[in-house]
N, C-alpha and C positions, 0 to 999 in steps of 0.2 A: 432856304440856303444862303451860308454864311461866305461872303467874299471870298476867303481861302480855299472852299472847297470847291467855287464855282471855277477857279483856277484851271480842277484839275479837267473840267469840259475845256481846255484849251488845248491839253498840252499834246491830242493826238495818238500815234503808236509807239508805243514803249517802245523802250530798248533791249538788247536780248535781256539772259534770266542773271545774265553775271555783272551787269553796269547799269543801276540804278540811278534817275536823278537824284537828286540831294533835295527831299521835300522837306526836311525841317527850314529850310530857305525863304518857303513860303509864311514861317509864322506857324504852322500847325502844332497843337500842343496839346494836353489833355482833356482838355473840353472840348476838344473835337474828335474825340475816337467814338461816342456812340452817329453822330452822322456819318463817319469815314466807314464804320461798321454795315451801316444801313446802306450807302452806296456798295459797298462791296459786294455787297446778295439782293441790291436791287435787279427785280426777272424784267423790265422792262430792260435796263442799260447791258444785262449779262445775252439778251435775244436780240442785242440791237444790232444792224447790218454789219457786219466785220469789215467793210470799208469806209464807218463813220467814228469822227473820232468818239462819240457818247461810247463805244463797244470795248474801250477803252479807260473808260471812266474808273469799274472797278478795277478793276490791276493798280492802276493807279493811285487808291484807295489803299488797298490791303499793301500793296507796298507804304505808303505815310504811313500804315499801323506800324508796321515793323519796327519802321526805321524811331517809330516812340518806343517801344519795347513797350506798354503798356501791360501788365496785365488782366486788366480790364477788358482788354479784347478778346483776350484767350477764350474765355465760352461761346460767346457770340461768334469768334474766327472758327473753330472746332465744330460747332454746330453748321456752319457750311459745307463740312469738308463733303457731305453727300450730296447735298443738291450740285456743288459744279465741277460734281470728280470726275464729269464728261471734258469738258475744259481743258485743253491740254496744259494753258499757263497757268493754272488754279492747280491744276495735278503737281505741275512742278514748282510750286511758286509758296502756295497758301500753308503747308505746313512747315515752313520753313518762317514764313511770318509768324507763325504761333512761337515756336520757339528763340524767337529772336528776342520773346519776353524772358527768356533764362527759366529759373528757378520754377515762377511761378505756374511753368507751364507742363511741367516734371508728372504731376497726380491727373491732371485731366488726359493727358493725352494716354497715360499708361488706360483709366480707365476707359478709353475707345479703344484701344486695341486692345481690348479684353472682351470686347462688348458683340457678343458673335452676332447680336443681330442686325451689326451694319455692314456697308458694302467691304467688300474685301478691298478694294481700292484706294476706298474710302479711308477703311482701320492700317492702310501701308502710307496715308500722307502723314497717316500721324507717326509715322517711323523717324520719317524728313524731320518733322518738329524737333522729333528726340536725340537726331542727330545735328541739329544746330545746337540744342541748349549746350552738349558737349563743347560744340566748336568756342560758342559764345561765353560758354563759363566750365573750363576745364575741370572748377574747384568742385562741379555736380558729375564730373566722370561716373565714379562710385553707383551716386545713387540711380543713374540712368540704365547702368548695365544692370543695375539689379532689377529695372523693371521687363527687360528681357529675361534676364533670370528665370525671373517671376513665370513669365506666360509662358516660357519653355517648358517649367515643371508639368506643366497643362497643356500642352498647344493644341490648338485648332487643330486638331488633323486632317481634316476634309476642306483645308484652303493652302494648297500645296503653293499656288504665285505668291501667298501671301507669305509663307515660310520662306522660301526662295526670298524675295524682296526684304522679305528682315534680312537671311543669311550675307544678302548685299550689305547690309548698312554693316552690318556686322563687321564686316570686312570696311568696309571705310572707314569707320573707328576703332579698327586694327583692336579690336577685343579678344583678343587672342586665353586673355582668362575664361571663356566660354567656349571654350573649344570641345571642350566634352562633354559640354551641353547643346551643340551643336550637331557634334558627331551621334548625337543621341536620337536628334531629329531625325535623319538621315540613316540612321539605322530604322527606324518609326516608316519610311520611304513617304513622308508624308512631307517632303522638302521639292518643288518644281525644278532639276540638276538644267534648266535652260537659265537659270537666272546669274546660278555663279560654279556651273561645273558641281563636280561632286565632291565628295568629303577631300579627297586629295588633293583636287585642284585648290580645296581650301586650307589645306594645310603647306601647299605652294605657298601660298599667297602669305599665310602669315609665315613664314621660313620653317618651320618645324618640317621638312623634310625637301631635297631638293631636285628629286625626281618622279616619277611616278612609279608605281609597283607594276598595276595593270593596264591595259589600253586603254588608252581615254573615251569618254564616250562621244560616239560621230551622230555632230549634227544632224545629216543627212540620215540615219537611221530614228532619231525623234522627232522626226517628220515626217518619214515614211518617204523619203528624196532617193531618186537613182543614184546606187554608190557612184557609178559611174557615167560617161554623160554616153545617151545611145547612141550606132552607127553615123544615126544624121545627124550628126554634132554639128556639120556647114550648115544645116536650116538652124538649128539651137542660137548657134553664132550670129545670125542673122537676129533670131530673134533678139538680145541681147542689146545688138546694135540697132533697132530700132528703138527699143527703151532709151536708149543712151541718148541716141538721137531728140526723143518726144520729149524726153523730161532733163535734158542735159542745158548746160548754158558753157560760155565761153570760158569757164572755169574747173568745168566736167571733165573727168574721162572723155575722151572721144569714140572710142569703138572697142571692138573686141581683143584684137593687139593692143593695144594700151594698156587697156584691163590685166590680159595676161600678161605683160610690163609690171607691173602695178601690184598683180598678185607676189610675183615670181621676188621683188623689192621684201613685200613683208614675210615672206616664206622667209627669206636670209638673213631677215632682221636678227640681231642680238639676245633679241627677250622676244618674250610673245606680243605680238601686238593686238590688240584688243579693237574688234568691230566698233567699240563708242570712237576709236579714236579714227581706224582709216576709214570706216563707211563715210559718216558727213566728208572727210577728205576725198572720197567719190567722186559726189556728185560737186565738190571747190569749198564747202564751209555747213556746219549744220543750217543756215538760213537757206541754205540751195537747197538742201535735200529737197526728196519732190513730196508733191502732195499729189499721190497717187490719185488716179479715178475712181478706180474699183481696188477691191482687195483682191481680187483677181489677178492683177498685173502686176503685182505687188510680190505676188506671191510666186509666180510665174518667172516674174526676175530673181528672184532670190532662190528660187529651185535652181536657175542655170546657174546664175552667178556662182551661189556655194559650191556647185557641182567642179566650177571649173575653177574654184580658188582650194578645193581639196583635191585635184586631180594634180595640181601643178606642186602643194606639197607633193602628194605620195610619189609622180613620178623624181623629185629632187632625190624622197625617200630611196630610191631604188636605180637612184644614177642612170633614169630612162627619161632626162629631162629635153623637152624640146622646145625652144621658142614658138610661139606662135607670129610669124613672120607670115608676113604680107608677098605676095610676087605677082609682077606684069612681065606680058608680054611684048617686047616691042621688036620688031622687025626679024620677028625669028629666031631672037635671045630672050631665056626665062632672067628676069632681075629679079633679086631678093630687094623688099623693102624694113629696113628695119626698125625706119625713123622714129614713128609711133608706137614703137613698142620701146624704145630705150627711154624716150619722154616719159612712158608710163613707169618705167623704173624707177627713173631718176624721182619723181613722186614719190614714189613709193618710201626711197630712203632718205624722203625728206622727212620723213613718221619717227626715224630713227631717233634722234636725240642724240646725246652725246658720245662720244666714246675715249678708249685708254690710247696714247699714242699707239701703240701696236697693230689695234684694232683698225686705227685712222688709215695706218699705212696700209693695209693687208685694203683695206675700205678704196682707197683711193688708186690702187694698182688695180682693183679689179674692176673702177669705173673707167678706164681710160677707153676702152674701145666704146664702152656705150656714150661718153661724153662728146667723143668722134661725132657723132650721129644725130647728139640732141644737142650742140648749144653753136652759138652762132661759130665760136670760132671754131669747133670741128669742121662745119662747112664748109666753111674757108679753107681750111687745110683739103676735104674733099674733093673741091671744085680744080684740084692741080694734082690728082690723082686719074692713072687709068683705072679703067674698069676694075681691071682683072684684080686689080691691088687696092680697091676699095672691096673685093668680095673675101681677100687675105683679111682685111680687117672685122669682114663681119661676121668670119670663121671663129673670129678671138673671143665674141660675145658670150656663147655657150660656155665655154671653158671656165672664162672668168665670173660667171657666175658659178657654176658648179666651185670654182674653188670659195667663192665665196662663204655658200651656204657650209661646204664641209669646215671651214673656217670656225666658224660659231657652233655650227654643230658638235662641234667637239668639247663643248663644255658639257657637265655635268647637267642634266635635266633641264636643258636652254634650248634644244631641239624643239622648232615648230610642230605638231602633232595635229592632225587633223581637228579641224573646226570646234572646238568647245565653245558653247554661248558664254560668253562672259558677262563680268561686272561692269557697269557704267559706274565708272573709276569718277566721275566730275558728278556726284549727286546723284539727284532722279533726272537729270535736267537733259540726257544723252537724247537725240533718237534712240528707237529700234533697232537692235543691229538686224531686224527681220528686213529694211527698208520700207516698212509701210507712213515711214515719219510722223507717227505716232509716238507719243513719247513710253518709255520702257515699260508702265505700270499696268499701261492697256491696248497694247499690242494686241495684233491681231491670232499672235500667236498662243495668248494666252486664254 
């Protein structure tokens, strides 16, 4: 082992998928490619205890190879796709590493995609590689899209998840040139619509239509979930509270009432906020997303939470919205507690992004009664108010939310609809929207 590669054993846990170390500062060059490839696929290292520095050596090795952009590393790294397909870090990065080699990676990746003997999710890693080629070498775009077009002329119709993930890649690449080829696959019913929605969603994403002509697919029906919370919803809220308490942290949503406010803000947003944005934010960040003890727990949480989310949207659509406030009985008087709900709403608004001047004015006006119960300045003001005055201010929250929702809903094609499984916008590295903690490609729901 060279002194340079020995350094990889001292680096320990890696940064996230987007912030890599500069490995070239350690002097790595083409002469180190063979040893780095060996470390990337080393069985003992890949099976080392997760809390050991050795477990991170393969990741550091393949990141170094990516930064070297070596054509010599392409074939041996592609050969690792199937072996490492169960590793979330490799699943999110290895294809990208191969694509960093540029034009030399196109033909090998194309061959892998079309090899029907390969594992479905290993083949999907090759999509990441081709996307990375286009990012690093825009002059190769036409050639890369030609690979996708060739595949779609004779698709593997038995692999719906693979085809759905391909659609996600094409949307990331804004490959509107291939819309007719994509439409053909949807017509063949060989695309998992939980990856990107249906063809109408694709057309909206490409800017080819402004709104749907038909009702969107319903997440609850796709996975056999109840379309509404059952009568014993209080018990289900207790289940959600249990999971938020068990898997939560100082930065995550606290309880059901805060989650209800969070969902209300997401529903009011001027654009559809995709779960790959709001689900990690529910827990505080992607790095804080739960490592579920079992898939039964993940499925139970997502089933109830998604029903809550859809019901908020349905109630807003039907002008039947009622915030999930808490109540407390003190000395014979029932007090409404809105603080946590308001915190949740403000948390959701933080995901919106920039607004134009007119929309910002509507938002600020609507947030006045909400900020009163969720900011330090508001708390100071409340301390000087009589209980009856506080209740009057609380009563302004519901109409303020409805006003905000109706304002943005008046935009053609902008009304949030019942949840449709979305495109993971930032590559393939976001957690699966189902909440399993797994990466999108190998989620339990596939």
